[in-house]
C-alpha positions in Angstrom: 0.0 0.0 0.0 1.1 3.6 -0.8 -0.4 6.6 1.0 0.4 10.3 1.3 -0.8 10.6 4.9 -0.1 14.4 5.1 1.3 14.2 8.6 1.7 11.0 10.5 1.9 12.0 14.2 -1.5 13.7 14.1 -3.3 10.5 13.0 -1.6 8.0 15.3 -4.1 8.4 18.2 -6.8 7.0 15.8 -6.6 3.2 16.4 -8.5 2.6 13.1 -5.8 4.5 11.2 -3.0 2.4 12.8 -4.9 -0.8 12.4 -5.4 -0.2 8.7 -1.7 0.4 8.1 -0.8 -2.7 10.1 -3.0 -4.9 7.9 -0.5 -4.7 5.0 2.8 -6.6 4.5 4.5 -3.7 2.8 3.6 0.0 3.2 5.1 3.2 1.8 3.9 6.4 3.6 4.8 9.8 2.3 4.6 13.3 3.7 5.0 11.9 7.2 6.6 15.2 8.5 8.7 13.0 10.9 12.1 13.9 12.4 15.1 11.5 12.4 14.5 10.6 16.1 10.8 9.6 15.6 10.2 6.2 17.3 8.0 4.2 14.9 8.2 1.1 17.1 5.7 2.5 19.5 2.9 2.0 17.0 4.5 -0.3 14.4 6.4 -2.8 16.4 5.5 -5.6 14.0 7.5 -3.9 11.2 11.0 -3.3 10.0 11.2 0.5 9.3 13.1 2.4 6.6 12.9 6.1 7.2 13.8 9.1 5.1 13.1 12.0 7.6 11.3 15.2 6.7 13.3 18.4 6.3 12.7 22.0 7.4 12.5 24.3 4.4 12.9 27.4 6.6 14.2 28.2 10.1 10.8 28.7 11.6 8.8 26.5 9.2 7.3 23.1 9.8 8.9 19.9 8.6 8.2 19.0 5.0 8.2 15.7 3.1 9.4 12.5 4.8 8.9 9.0 3.7 8.7 5.7 5.6 8.6 2.1 4.4 7.2 -0.6 6.7 8.0 -4.3 6.2 6.4 -7.0 8.2 9.1 -8.6 10.4 8.0 -12.1 9.4 9.2 -11.3 5.8 12.7 -10.3 6.9 14.5 -13.2 5.2 12.7 -12.3 1.9 14.0 -8.7 1.6 17.2 -6.8 1.2 17.4 -3.0 2.0 19.0 -1.0 -0.8 20.5 2.4 -0.1 19.3 5.0 -2.7 21.4 7.8 -1.3 18.5 10.2 -1.9 15.9 11.9 0.2 12.3 10.7 -0.1 13.3 7.6 -2.1 13.4 4.2 -0.3 14.1 0.8 -1.9 13.7 -2.8 -1.0 14.7 -5.8 -3.0 12.0 -8.4 -2.7 12.9 -12.1 -3.3 11.5 -13.8 -6.3 10.4 -16.5 -3.9 7.6 -14.2 -2.8 6.0 -14.1 -6.2 7.2 -17.3 -7.8 8.8 -15.1 -10.5 12.1 -15.6 -12.4 13.6 -12.3 -11.1 13.7 -10.4 -7.8 11.6 -7.3 -7.5 12.9 -3.8 -6.6 10.1 -2.1 -4.6 10.7 1.7 -4.6 8.7 4.1 -2.5 9.0 7.8 -3.1 7.7 11.3 -2.6 8.1 14.0 -5.3 7.7 17.5 -3.8 5.4 19.8 -5.8 6.7 21.8 -8.8 8.7 25.0 -7.7 8.8 23.8 -4.1 11.4 25.5 -1.8 12.8 22.0 -1.3 14.5 22.2 -4.7 16.3 25.6 -4.1 19.5 24.0 -2.9 19.3 20.9 -5.1 20.8 20.4 -8.5 17.5 19.0 -9.8 13.9 20.3 -10.2 12.1 17.1 -9.5 12.8 13.9 -7.4 12.1 12.0 -10.6 15.7 12.9 -11.7 17.5 11.2 -8.8 15.0 8.3 -9.2 16.1 7.9 -12.8 19.8 8.1 -11.8 19.2 5.4 -9.1 17.6 3.0 -11.5 20.4 3.6 -14.0 23.0 2.9 -11.3 21.3 -0.5 -10.5 21.3 -1.4 -14.2 24.9 -0.4 -14.6 25.7 -2.6 -11.6 24.1 -5.6 -13.4 20.9 -5.8 -11.4 18.5 -7.8 -13.6 15.3 -7.3 -11.7 11.7 -6.2 -12.0 10.6 -2.9 -10.7 7.5 -1.9 -8.7 7.5 1.9 -7.9 4.9 3.6 -5.9 4.2 6.9 -4.2 3.0 10.5 -4.5 4.6 11.6 -7.8 2.7 14.9 -8.0 2.6 13.9 -11.6 -0.6 13.6 -13.7 -0.1 11.3 -16.7 -3.8 11.3 -17.8 -4.6 8.1 -19.7 -1.1 7.7 -21.2 -0.2 4.1 -21.8 3.0 2.4 -22.8 2.9 1.4 -26.4 4.7 -1.5 -27.8 6.3 -2.8 -24.6 9.5 -4.7 -24.9 9.1 -6.6 -28.1 7.9 -4.7 -31.2 6.6 -8.0 -32.7 3.8 -7.9 -30.2 3.1 -4.1 -30.4 -0.6 -4.5 -31.1 -1.1 -6.8 -28.1 0.9 -4.5 -25.9 -1.2 -1.5 -26.8 -4.3 -3.4 -25.9 -2.9 -4.8 -22.7 -1.7 -1.5 -21.4 -4.8 0.7 -22.3 -5.7 2.9 -19.4 -9.0 4.6 -18.4 -8.7 7.1 -15.5 -10.9 9.8 -14.1 -7.9 12.2 -14.4 -7.2 12.9 -18.1 -4.8 15.8 -17.5 -1.0 15.7 -18.2 1.0 18.2 -16.2 4.8 19.1 -16.4 5.8 16.4 -13.9 3.5 14.0 -15.8 5.6 14.6 -18.9 8.8 13.8 -17.1 7.2 10.7 -15.6 6.0 9.6 -19.1 9.6 10.0 -20.3 10.9 7.9 -17.4 8.3 5.1 -18.1 9.2 5.1 -21.8 12.9 4.9 -21.1 12.6 1.9 -18.7 9.4 0.2 -20.1 7.4 1.0 -16.9 3.6 0.7 -17.0 1.4 3.0 -14.9 -0.9 0.5 -13.2 -3.7 2.9 -12.2 -6.6 2.4 -14.5 -5.3 -0.6 -16.6 -8.4 -1.6 -18.6 -7.6 -5.3 -19.3 -6.7 -5.9 -15.6 -9.7 -3.9 -14.4 -7.5 -1.8 -12.1 -9.0 1.2 -10.3 -8.5 4.5 -12.2 -10.2 6.7 -9.6 -8.9 10.1 -8.4 -6.4 9.7 -5.6 -6.4 13.3 -4.4 -9.4 15.4 -3.5 -9.4 19.1 -2.6 -11.6 22.1 -3.0 -9.5 23.3 -5.9 -9.9 20.0 -7.8 -9.2 16.3 -8.0 -6.3 14.4 -9.6 -4.6 11.0 -9.8 -1.0 11.6 -8.6 -0.6 8.6 -6.3 0.6 5.9 -8.7 2.1 2.5 -9.0 4.5 1.8 -11.9 5.6 -1.7 -12.9 8.0 -3.3 -15.2 6.2 -4.6 -18.3 6.8 -8.3 -17.4 5.8 -7.9 -13.8 2.3 -6.7 -14.6 1.1 -10.2 -14.9 2.0 -10.8 -11.2 -0.3 -8.0 -10.0 -3.7 -9.3 -9.2 -5.5 -6.1 -8.2 -5.1 -2.4 -7.6 -7.7 -0.4 -5.7 -8.0 3.3 -4.6 -9.6 3.2 -1.1 -11.8 6.1 0.2 -10.4 7.2 3.6 -10.8 10.6 5.3 -7.5 11.0 7.2 -5.8 12.7 4.3 -6.7 14.5 1.1 -4.8 11.7 -0.6 -6.4 8.2 -0.8 -4.4 5.1 -0.2 -3.7 2.8 -3.1 -3.7 -0.9 -2.4 -1.9 -3.4 -4.6 -2.2 -7.2 -4.4 0.5 -9.2 -6.0 0.7 -13.0 -6.5 2.6 -14.2 -3.5 3.2 -17.8 -2.4 3.8 -17.1 1.3 0.5 -18.7 2.4 1.6 -22.0 0.9 4.9 -21.9 2.8 4.5 -22.7 6.5 8.0 -21.3 7.3 6.8 -17.8 6.6 4.1 -17.7 9.3 4.9 -15.0 11.9 6.6 -16.3 15.0 5.5 -15.2 18.4 8.2 -13.1 20.1 8.4 -10.9 23.2 9.0 -7.2 22.9 9.1 -4.3 25.3 6.4 -1.7 25.0 5.4 1.4 26.8 1.8 1.2 28.0 0.1 3.8 30.2 -0.6 2.5 33.7 -2.6 4.9 35.9 -1.3 3.1 39.0 2.3 4.1 38.1 1.4 7.7 37.3 3.2 8.9 40.5 6.4 7.4 39.2 5.9 9.2 35.9 5.4 12.5 37.8 8.4 11.9 40.1 10.7 11.6 37.1 9.3 14.9 35.5 9.8 16.7 38.9 13.3 15.3 39.4 16.5 17.3 38.6 17.0 15.2 35.4 13.4 15.8 34.2 13.4 19.5 35.0 16.7 20.0 33.2 15.3 18.3 30.1 12.2 20.4 30.3 14.2 23.6 30.6 16.3 22.6 27.7 13.2 21.9 25.5 11.6 25.2 26.6 14.7 27.2 25.8 14.8 25.8 22.3 11.2 26.8 21.3 12.0 30.3 19.9 15.0 29.0 18.0 13.5 25.8 16.6 10.0 24.7 17.6 10.2 21.3 15.9 13.4 20.5 17.7 11.9 21.6 21.0 8.9 19.4 20.4 11.2 16.5 19.7 13.1 17.0 23.0 9.8 17.2 24.9 8.5 14.0 23.4 11.8 12.3 24.3 11.4 13.6 27.9 7.9 12.0 28.1 9.3 8.7 26.7 12.1 8.7 29.4 9.5 9.5 32.1 7.4 6.6 30.9 10.1 3.9 31.3 8.5 2.9 34.6 5.5 1.6 32.5 7.6 -0.5 30.1 6.3 -4.1 29.9 7.0 -7.2 27.9 4.3 -8.4 25.6 4.0 -11.2 23.1 3.5 -10.3 19.4 2.7 -12.4 16.4 -0.2 -11.9 14.0 -2.4 -8.8 14.4 -2.3 -7.3 17.9 -5.4 -5.7 19.5 -4.9 -2.0 19.5 -5.3 0.2 22.6 -8.4 2.3 22.0 -8.4 4.0 25.4 -7.2 7.3 23.9 -8.6 10.7 23.2 -10.1 9.3 19.9 -13.5 8.7 21.5 -16.9 7.8 20.2 -17.6 11.3 19.0 -14.4 11.2 16.9 -15.3 7.8 15.4 -18.9 8.9 14.6 -17.7 12.1 12.9 -15.1 10.1 10.9 -17.8 7.6 9.9 -20.0 10.4 8.6 -17.2 12.0 6.5 -16.4 8.6 5.1 -20.0 8.1 4.1 -20.0 11.4 2.3 -16.7 10.6 0.5 -18.0 7.3 -0.7 -21.2 9.0 -2.0 -19.1 11.7 -3.9 -16.8 9.1 -5.4 -19.9 7.3 -6.6 -21.9 10.2 -8.0 -19.3 12.9 -8.9 -21.9 15.6 -8.2 -20.6 19.0 -7.4 -23.0 19.4 -4.5 -21.8 16.1 -3.0 -18.2 17.3 -3.3 -19.0 20.6 -1.5 -20.8 18.8 1.3 -17.9 16.3 1.7 -15.2 18.9 1.8 -17.1 21.1 4.3 -17.7 18.2 6.6 -14.1 16.9 6.3 -12.7 20.4 7.1 -14.9 20.6 10.2 -13.8 17.1 11.2 -10.1 17.8 10.9 -10.3 21.1 12.7 -12.2 19.5 15.7 -10.6 16.1 16.0 -7.1 16.2 14.3 -4.3 18.6 15.1 -1.6 19.1 12.4 
């Protein structure tokens, strides 16, 4: 699954949000706005984590970008982490044993900042598609004969463009038919033109809206200014046949919709791949130990850390917040306990995300589904108004 979550920390108190992400074997989340010290294990302890932190584009501005890739720990022996040496581009080599294919698969997750973003001011490129191209070329030059599966928020609109001809010109007519695409977004923007060039160069197929495979071609981004399909999966021509389904899912946590992809995997037929039960340490709030928590905060160590965080606010608010969060984590060590994990864990729902939050979210979800079904302007207006009210009341950013 790929998803531009438009800020990760603000959504984590919602147990349904965390549960949804944890239902996948592989996830790539973009625009996480997470700092290098962010501890993903608190919420995603069943996963290996690859993290490209967000960056501050100005001294007093908030963190921008950020990408994280989550891989279920039970699949560790099927994957190899590949260093891309680039911000917002993560890569994982997935063993051919996962798919029963003749080649391994490079799964690349990325985030491409919008056109003319301040992010590009100190870079020697105007789009993250350029370092992506160089990374793929470097793998090819190193003799990596693999399939590619690339997903993320490209901020690129490719309309209904499809790869013509494929690899072998002898089958050009068949390839044209096989890769025909029908999408709700028919616009091609400047980044879209660059992405089309990249797909043509490497024989990559945009999977959103493939007609023959009946893949979902719905919009993936909804806003008051308009809708678009910019969250995409690309695939090597010969890997398309291993992809069983692609679906855009209506969720209200972000203006972007998650895109789910299901590929032919043989794991369920292999008993060795079943997740093993292991014990891990986890911080869990215990009201009976609240006095120990407060004792630490009132201690000399706790007060020094609090003073340090407070003194940093005017200079760097994000760094100050990071220090404050670390202080709370240190104070919570008295509540660390060992738990057994394996399979899907039951999530703690005793948080501020109460019944009112869930009911409001359910109502916005219903309006989104109606708009995605009818495409009526009045349904869009009603949905965006309700979503804005929901986010202002129940989600901080």
